[in-house]
Gaussian input, Z-matrix of N, CA and C with variables (Angstrom, degrees):
# hf/3-21g

backbone

0 1
 N
 C     1     B1
 C     2     B2     1     A1
 N     3     B3     2     A2     1     D1
 C     4     B4     3     A3     2     D2
 C     5     B5     4     A4     3     D3
 N     6     B6     5     A5     4     D4
 C     7     B7     6     A6     5     D5
 C     8     B8     7     A7     6     D6
 N     9     B9     8     A8     7     D7
 C    10    B10     9     A9     8     D8
 C    11    B11    10    A10     9     D9
 N    12    B12    11    A11    10    D10
 C    13    B13    12    A12    11    D11
 C    14    B14    13    A13    12    D12
 N    15    B15    14    A14    13    D13
 C    16    B16    15    A15    14    D14
 C    17    B17    16    A16    15    D15
 N    18    B18    17    A17    16    D16
 C    19    B19    18    A18    17    D17
 C    20    B20    19    A19    18    D18
 N    21    B21    20    A20    19    D19
 C    22    B22    21    A21    20    D20
 C    23    B23    22    A22    21    D21
 N    24    B24    23    A23    22    D22
 C    25    B25    24    A24    23    D23
 C    26    B26    25    A25    24    D24
 N    27    B27    26    A26    25    D25
 C    28    B28    27    A27    26    D26
 C    29    B29    28    A28    27    D27
 N    30    B30    29    A29    28    D28
 C    31    B31    30    A30    29    D29
 C    32    B32    31    A31    30    D30
 N    33    B33    32    A32    31    D31
 C    34    B34    33    A33    32    D32
 C    35    B35    34    A34    33    D33
 N    36    B36    35    A35    34    D34
 C    37    B37    36    A36    35    D35
 C    38    B38    37    A37    36    D36
 N    39    B39    38    A38    37    D37
 C    40    B40    39    A39    38    D38
 C    41    B41    40    A40    39    D39
 N    42    B42    41    A41    40    D40
 C    43    B43    42    A42    41    D41
 C    44    B44    43    A43    42    D42
 N    45    B45    44    A44    43    D43
 C    46    B46    45    A45    44    D44
 C    47    B47    46    A46    45    D45
 N    48    B48    47    A47    46    D46
 C    49    B49    48    A48    47    D47
 C    50    B50    49    A49    48    D48
 N    51    B51    50    A50    49    D49
 C    52    B52    51    A51    50    D50
 C    53    B53    52    A52    51    D51
 N    54    B54    53    A53    52    D52
 C    55    B55    54    A54    53    D53
 C    56    B56    55    A55    54    D54
 N    57    B57    56    A56    55    D55
 C    58    B58    57    A57    56    D56
 C    59    B59    58    A58    57    D57
 N    60    B60    59    A59    58    D58
 C    61    B61    60    A60    59    D59
 C    62    B62    61    A61    60    D60
 N    63    B63    62    A62    61    D61
 C    64    B64    63    A63    62    D62
 C    65    B65    64    A64    63    D63
 N    66    B66    65    A65    64    D64
 C    67    B67    66    A66    65    D65
 C    68    B68    67    A67    66    D66
 N    69    B69    68    A68    67    D67
 C    70    B70    69    A69    68    D68
 C    71    B71    70    A70    69    D69
 N    72    B72    71    A71    70    D70
 C    73    B73    72    A72    71    D71
 C    74    B74    73    A73    72    D72
 N    75    B75    74    A74    73    D73
 C    76    B76    75    A75    74    D74
 C    77    B77    76    A76    75    D75
 N    78    B78    77    A77    76    D76
 C    79    B79    78    A78    77    D77
 C    80    B80    79    A79    78    D78
 N    81    B81    80    A80    79    D79
 C    82    B82    81    A81    80    D80
 C    83    B83    82    A82    81    D81
 N    84    B84    83    A83    82    D82
 C    85    B85    84    A84    83    D83
 C    86    B86    85    A85    84    D84
 N    87    B87    86    A86    85    D85
 C    88    B88    87    A87    86    D86
 C    89    B89    88    A88    87    D87
 N    90    B90    89    A89    88    D88
 C    91    B91    90    A90    89    D89
 C    92    B92    91    A91    90    D90
 N    93    B93    92    A92    91    D91
 C    94    B94    93    A93    92    D92
 C    95    B95    94    A94    93    D93
 N    96    B96    95    A95    94    D94
 C    97    B97    96    A96    95    D95
 C    98    B98    97    A97    96    D96
 N    99    B99    98    A98    97    D97
 C   100   B100    99    A99    98    D98
 C   101   B101   100   A100    99    D99
 N   102   B102   101   A101   100   D100
 C   103   B103   102   A102   101   D101
 C   104   B104   103   A103   102   D102
 N   105   B105   104   A104   103   D103
 C   106   B106   105   A105   104   D104
 C   107   B107   106   A106   105   D105
 N   108   B108   107   A107   106   D106
 C   109   B109   108   A108   107   D107
 C   110   B110   109   A109   108   D108
 N   111   B111   110   A110   109   D109
 C   112   B112   111   A111   110   D110
 C   113   B113   112   A112   111   D111
 N   114   B114   113   A113   112   D112
 C   115   B115   114   A114   113   D113
 C   116   B116   115   A115   114   D114
 N   117   B117   116   A116   115   D115
 C   118   B118   117   A117   116   D116
 C   119   B119   118   A118   117   D117
 N   120   B120   119   A119   118   D118
 C   121   B121   120   A120   119   D119
 C   122   B122   121   A121   120   D120
 N   123   B123   122   A122   121   D121
 C   124   B124   123   A123   122   D122
 C   125   B125   124   A124   123   D123
 N   126   B126   125   A125   124   D124
 C   127   B127   126   A126   125   D125
 C   128   B128   127   A127   126   D126
 N   129   B129   128   A128   127   D127
 C   130   B130   129   A129   128   D128
 C   131   B131   130   A130   129   D129
 N   132   B132   131   A131   130   D130
 C   133   B133   132   A132   131   D131
 C   134   B134   133   A133   132   D132
 N   135   B135   134   A134   133   D133
 C   136   B136   135   A135   134   D134
 C   137   B137   136   A136   135   D135
 N   138   B138   137   A137   136   D136
 C   139   B139   138   A138   137   D137
 C   140   B140   139   A139   138   D138
 N   141   B141   140   A140   139   D139
 C   142   B142   141   A141   140   D140
 C   143   B143   142   A142   141   D141
 N   144   B144   143   A143   142   D142
 C   145   B145   144   A144   143   D143
 C   146   B146   145   A145   144   D144
 N   147   B147   146   A146   145   D145
 C   148   B148   147   A147   146   D146
 C   149   B149   148   A148   147   D147

   B1=1.4423
   B2=1.5218
   B3=1.3122
   B4=1.4719
   B5=1.5178
   B6=1.2938
   B7=1.4564
   B8=1.5318
   B9=1.3224
   B10=1.4640
   B11=1.5213
   B12=1.3344
   B13=1.4627
   B14=1.5188
   B15=1.3275
   B16=1.4627
   B17=1.5249
   B18=1.3177
   B19=1.4631
   B20=1.5269
   B21=1.3234
   B22=1.4642
   B23=1.5236
   B24=1.3311
   B25=1.4631
   B26=1.5239
   B27=1.3213
   B28=1.4666
   B29=1.5258
   B30=1.3251
   B31=1.4583
   B32=1.5246
   B33=1.3311
   B34=1.4634
   B35=1.5242
   B36=1.3298
   B37=1.4579
   B38=1.5216
   B39=1.3404
   B40=1.4547
   B41=1.5164
   B42=1.3107
   B43=1.4686
   B44=1.5269
   B45=1.3233
   B46=1.4603
   B47=1.5221
   B48=1.3246
   B49=1.4658
   B50=1.5239
   B51=1.3198
   B52=1.4681
   B53=1.5269
   B54=1.3425
   B55=1.4664
   B56=1.5226
   B57=1.3253
   B58=1.4627
   B59=1.5245
   B60=1.3119
   B61=1.4668
   B62=1.5231
   B63=1.3263
   B64=1.4609
   B65=1.5225
   B66=1.3349
   B67=1.4662
   B68=1.5268
   B69=1.3447
   B70=1.4686
   B71=1.5249
   B72=1.3172
   B73=1.4593
   B74=1.5260
   B75=1.3199
   B76=1.4645
   B77=1.5262
   B78=1.3168
   B79=1.4648
   B80=1.5271
   B81=1.3214
   B82=1.4557
   B83=1.5224
   B84=1.3205
   B85=1.4587
   B86=1.5141
   B87=1.3168
   B88=1.4614
   B89=1.5231
   B90=1.3004
   B91=1.4553
   B92=1.5203
   B93=1.3062
   B94=1.4616
   B95=1.5228
   B96=1.3138
   B97=1.4647
   B98=1.5256
   B99=1.3410
   B100=1.4661
   B101=1.5245
   B102=1.3165
   B103=1.4672
   B104=1.5242
   B105=1.3102
   B106=1.4587
   B107=1.5205
   B108=1.3145
   B109=1.4589
   B110=1.5297
   B111=1.3116
   B112=1.4554
   B113=1.5230
   B114=1.3148
   B115=1.4557
   B116=1.5161
   B117=1.3096
   B118=1.4600
   B119=1.5233
   B120=1.3140
   B121=1.4543
   B122=1.5277
   B123=1.3036
   B124=1.4605
   B125=1.5197
   B126=1.3154
   B127=1.4570
   B128=1.5231
   B129=1.3202
   B130=1.4599
   B131=1.5215
   B132=1.3107
   B133=1.4585
   B134=1.5192
   B135=1.3183
   B136=1.4620
   B137=1.5229
   B138=1.3108
   B139=1.4608
   B140=1.5239
   B141=1.3182
   B142=1.4564
   B143=1.5244
   B144=1.2913
   B145=1.4625
   B146=1.5171
   B147=1.3009
   B148=1.4674
   B149=1.5039
   A1=111.68
   A2=114.61
   A3=121.29
   A4=111.27
   A5=116.32
   A6=120.68
   A7=111.11
   A8=116.75
   A9=120.58
   A10=111.23
   A11=117.05
   A12=121.19
   A13=109.92
   A14=116.81
   A15=120.64
   A16=110.84
   A17=117.20
   A18=120.40
   A19=111.13
   A20=117.41
   A21=121.33
   A22=110.99
   A23=117.22
   A24=121.19
   A25=109.99
   A26=117.12
   A27=121.04
   A28=110.90
   A29=117.15
   A30=120.95
   A31=110.63
   A32=116.73
   A33=121.23
   A34=110.96
   A35=116.72
   A36=120.84
   A37=112.53
   A38=117.28
   A39=120.97
   A40=113.24
   A41=117.24
   A42=122.63
   A43=109.40
   A44=117.30
   A45=121.09
   A46=108.76
   A47=117.41
   A48=120.16
   A49=111.71
   A50=117.57
   A51=120.11
   A52=111.84
   A53=117.57
   A54=119.56
   A55=112.00
   A56=117.08
   A57=120.96
   A58=112.62
   A59=117.56
   A60=120.59
   A61=110.56
   A62=115.55
   A63=122.03
   A64=108.98
   A65=116.46
   A66=120.85
   A67=111.33
   A68=115.48
   A69=120.63
   A70=109.14
   A71=117.03
   A72=120.90
   A73=113.09
   A74=117.52
   A75=120.11
   A76=111.86
   A77=118.01
   A78=119.96
   A79=112.40
   A80=117.19
   A81=120.59
   A82=112.16
   A83=117.21
   A84=121.77
   A85=108.82
   A86=117.41
   A87=123.17
   A88=111.77
   A89=116.50
   A90=122.35
   A91=113.96
   A92=118.22
   A93=120.55
   A94=112.49
   A95=116.44
   A96=119.00
   A97=113.17
   A98=118.16
   A99=120.31
   A100=111.67
   A101=115.72
   A102=123.65
   A103=114.19
   A104=117.13
   A105=121.71
   A106=107.77
   A107=116.26
   A108=118.71
   A109=109.85
   A110=114.71
   A111=121.80
   A112=109.13
   A113=116.41
   A114=119.93
   A115=109.87
   A116=116.40
   A117=121.08
   A118=112.55
   A119=117.15
   A120=119.57
   A121=110.45
   A122=114.51
   A123=121.01
   A124=108.15
   A125=116.19
   A126=120.63
   A127=108.68
   A128=115.42
   A129=121.41
   A130=108.17
   A131=116.38
   A132=121.46
   A133=107.93
   A134=116.19
   A135=121.10
   A136=107.84
   A137=116.78
   A138=121.45
   A139=107.88
   A140=115.67
   A141=121.42
   A142=108.65
   A143=116.96
   A144=120.56
   A145=109.57
   A146=115.32
   A147=119.66
   A148=110.84
   D1=-171.49
   D2=-179.13
   D3=-60.13
   D4=-38.91
   D5=-177.96
   D6=-63.46
   D7=-42.71
   D8=178.84
   D9=-64.14
   D10=-39.72
   D11=178.92
   D12=-63.11
   D13=-46.27
   D14=-179.97
   D15=-63.05
   D16=-41.93
   D17=177.96
   D18=-61.14
   D19=-39.47
   D20=179.18
   D21=-66.05
   D22=-43.82
   D23=178.77
   D24=-63.01
   D25=-43.59
   D26=179.29
   D27=-62.58
   D28=-40.72
   D29=178.77
   D30=-60.08
   D31=-46.26
   D32=-179.30
   D33=-63.89
   D34=-37.26
   D35=-177.74
   D36=-85.00
   D37=-6.02
   D38=179.32
   D39=74.59
   D40=28.84
   D41=-176.73
   D42=-118.68
   D43=143.08
   D44=174.98
   D45=-79.99
   D46=134.75
   D47=-178.17
   D48=-64.04
   D49=-27.16
   D50=179.78
   D51=-65.98
   D52=-26.34
   D53=179.08
   D54=-74.53
   D55=-13.52
   D56=-179.40
   D57=-93.46
   D58=-6.35
   D59=-177.92
   D60=-81.99
   D61=148.22
   D62=179.30
   D63=-125.85
   D64=159.63
   D65=178.60
   D66=-70.29
   D67=-43.40
   D68=-179.40
   D69=-131.36
   D70=136.08
   D71=-177.71
   D72=-63.55
   D73=-22.23
   D74=-178.54
   D75=-62.27
   D76=-25.79
   D77=-179.91
   D78=-72.11
   D79=-11.68
   D80=177.62
   D81=-80.32
   D82=-15.82
   D83=-178.13
   D84=-91.19
   D85=129.00
   D86=-176.09
   D87=-51.91
   D88=131.97
   D89=175.89
   D90=96.45
   D91=-21.36
   D92=-174.63
   D93=-63.67
   D94=-38.15
   D95=-175.31
   D96=-85.45
   D97=-8.11
   D98=-179.08
   D99=-120.40
   D100=23.88
   D101=175.32
   D102=57.44
   D103=34.93
   D104=171.64
   D105=-104.40
   D106=164.22
   D107=-178.97
   D108=-59.75
   D109=139.60
   D110=-175.46
   D111=-88.85
   D112=135.95
   D113=176.45
   D114=-72.48
   D115=156.38
   D116=-178.39
   D117=-92.74
   D118=-7.22
   D119=-179.39
   D120=-150.09
   D121=167.18
   D122=177.99
   D123=-145.90
   D124=158.98
   D125=-178.62
   D126=-141.68
   D127=136.86
   D128=178.30
   D129=-130.82
   D130=136.38
   D131=176.54
   D132=-119.75
   D133=122.65
   D134=177.57
   D135=-123.25
   D136=126.19
   D137=179.91
   D138=-119.22
   D139=121.81
   D140=-179.88
   D141=-118.81
   D142=126.46
   D143=175.79
   D144=-98.53
   D145=132.96
   D146=179.99
   D147=-111.43

């Protein structure tokens, strides 16, 4: 599942998955934590070569 994928990515990057968790998802959207207008969407691009 999603959790296993995230754990695998964190392992490869040398990061603990617990450090990536937040209290509220709104803080993941740019501007939310610094009192600027919040965007309505976000985009992530991940490229993995096998």
